[in-house]
N, C-alpha and C positions, 0 to 999 in steps of 0.2 A: 791626441794630443792630452792632454788633462781637460775641461771647463773651468773658467778661473771663478774665484771665489768673490763673493758681495765683500765688500768691505764691512767690518765689525767695528760696531757704533761704540766709542767708549767716553765715559765720564773721568777719568782720574786720570794723570798724570803722577807714575809717585816720584819722592823727594829721591829716596836712596835706590839704585839700580843693578847696585855688585852686593851679594852678601857672603863670605869666604869662614868655612871651621876654622878655630884657634889654634896654632901650635902646626901649622900644612903648612912648608914654605909654597911661596908661588913657582915656580918651579917647578914642584914634585905636583900640583895638585889639579885635577881632572873639573872641566868645566861645564854646566849645562846653562843651553841657551833656556829660559822662557820667557813666550809671546808675550807681549801685549794685554793681548784680545781676551788671553788664557785666564792674565792677575785677574782682568777684568772681571772675568767670571767670576773667581772666587771672591771676588768683592764684593759680586753683586749677591752672590750666592750663601756664603761663610759670614762674610761681616755685618752687612745689611739686610739680610734672612729675609731675602724675598722669594716667594716661587718659583721655580723653575719656566712655568709662562713667562712669568711677566717680565724674567732675568731676561730671556731669551729674546722676549717682543723688544726691553729696553736695548740690547745691543744687535737689534735689527734683524737676525738669525731665527731658522727652527729650533725646535726643540730638541733633535738629534744634533744637531750642529754643537748645541749648548752643551748637552752631554759629554758629546766629543772632549771640547775646550775643557771643562773645570773636568774630567778623567785624564788628558791628558798633564795637569798643571799639579793633579794631586799627585803624579805618575813619577812625575821630576824632583817635588819636593820632597820625597819618601826618598827616594835614589840619592838625592841629596844630603839629605839627615842621616841614612844609613851606611852611606857608603864615605861621608866626608867630603861629598865634593862642593865647588862652589858654584854660585847659582846670580847669573848676569839675566838681569831685564834687557829684552830690546827685540825689535821683528814685530814681525807680526801683521796682517794686511788687517791696517787702521783706519778709522775717520773718528779724528777728535772732538766733542762736542763739550762745551763750559760748561752747562748743568748741570745738575746733579737731580735725577728723581728719586724721590724714596718710594718705598715699599707699600703695599696697599696695605693695610694694616684691617681693617673690616671685608673680609667675607663673605658667601653669604649662610647664613646660616649661623653668624653672629651680629644679627640683630639689626643691621644697616646696609649692608651690599656694601658695594664696594668703592670707598672714599678713602683716598689715602690721605694723608695731615697736610699734604699742599691744600687740598680742595677744601679741608675744613678750615685753613687758615685764611684762607680767600676769603670766604663766607666768615667768618669770624674778623677779615676784615671790612667787607661789607654791613654786617650789624653796624659796625663803631662807626662807619661813615656816615651811614643812614639814618640815622637811630636816634636818638637823645639819651636814651634810654640807658646808659650808664649812671648809677652813684657815686659821685665821686668818697664819697663816706663811707661804703661797703666794702669791705675783707673777707677772703674763703680760708678757713682754717681744715683741715683736713683734722677727723677726728676718732678718733677708736670709738668714743660712746654716744656720744653727740652731746658731753656736757661739758662747761669749761673743767669743770675739776680732772676731768679724764685726760688722757695723754693724747697728743698731736698724735695720729697716725702717720707715720714715716713713709709708708707708698701713697705716692699721692693717687697714682688713677686707680690704685682699688682700695680707697683709701670707705670703710663701713660708710662714712658721716663727713657730710659737710656744713661746718657752724657758719652761718653768714653774721657777722660781729657788724654792726653799724655805730660806727664811733660819733657819730656826730648826734647819736639821740640814743646811744648804751642799749639802742634792741638789738634783739637777736633771734634770730630762726635756725631751722636745724634741716638740712634736706638729706636724705636717705641716697645712698650712694650704692646698696648691697649689690644691685643687678649686675654691676664692675665689678665688681670682689673672685666671683669666679669665672671670668671672661676670660677667652682663649687667648686672645688680640683687640687690641683697638681698647684698652680700658682705661689709660690716658689723654686720650683723644673726646673719650664723649665725656670723659671728669673736668675737664677741661671746658666742654662748650654747655656742660652744667654752671661753671665759672661764670661763663659770660652770657650766658641768660639768665642770668641772678643779677647782670648789671655790677658786679666787683671790681675795684680798681684795683685789689692787691689781692694775692694769693700766698700762704704760710704752708707750709709744707714738708717734711722731710728731705726728700728727696724728688728727683723731677726726668722724665727720659726725653730724647728729641723732642718723638712729634708733641708730646704734652705741653713741652717748654718751647714749641716754633708756632701751637696751637694760640698759645697762652700772651705769647708776645707779639705774633701779630694784632692782636685786638686790644694792642697798648696797654696790657695787664702787667705791673710789676710782679715777681717774684721772689720770696724771703725764704731761707731756708732755718728751720727749727727741729734742732733734735733732743731728746729730752727731756722734754718738756711738757707742764700741762697746757691747754688751751690758752688757761688764764693767765701763763706764763709767759707765753708767746707773743698775746696781743699784749702783755704792757711793757714786755723788750719793743715789740711794733713800735710805740707809740714812745718810748724814748729812743728811736732813732739804735738800737743795737741790734736787730736782725741782719744777719751777711743776706747780701741781694743778690740773688744768685745769675750770672751773667749768660750761662749757658748751662745743656742738661751736665747732670753730674753723675749719673749712672746708665747703663744703656736701656736701650727700649723694651727687656722683660723682667728688667728687674722684679 
């Protein structure tokens, strides 16, 4: 008698559970069942970018088991695409958990050890709640060259400079962010932390990934987007209330 398997932990319930190729009648179509734990393995590894060790831990399984799950999922999807079969998502020995955990973006060798975006956001909330440091007139703008007449750097995490502008005094200072330009991962989180430490109330950049946006908004910092503008033009548009405010990340985590 085979040994019973432990339940696999999943944090995702798909909205669509059936996929079929166009142009093939249902009565002529073969069907493949892909289990919910196999879909979760793909979500963690392929979509969220978890390293295999973290993904296996998230699901409460061993790494060999996780490897078998994701291989099975890939094989089934390949079979469906190549041979024109339908895919049905159902089954699997799973336990469903509502919370979603993000991948750790700071690994050994990347400067800060292992700290997730959630951990950074918790730290940001702590700073916001327990200090009077935040300057209500200070704005951070990502800059390509550190000058007001240079262009807004549209990559938040890997911006070369952060210009801090005080709307109350018209004063400004520049933060060098070049150490994050070549970071393998975690650049958005670290740049967000730099902005938080500077005590800004708003950030202006081109685009933000999910981790940076999560950390900034947890600290109560508003985020605005400016593309194809100089820093001076972006600040003028901000003062006039013309810059679009971001309500969520507008690029993926490795943009």
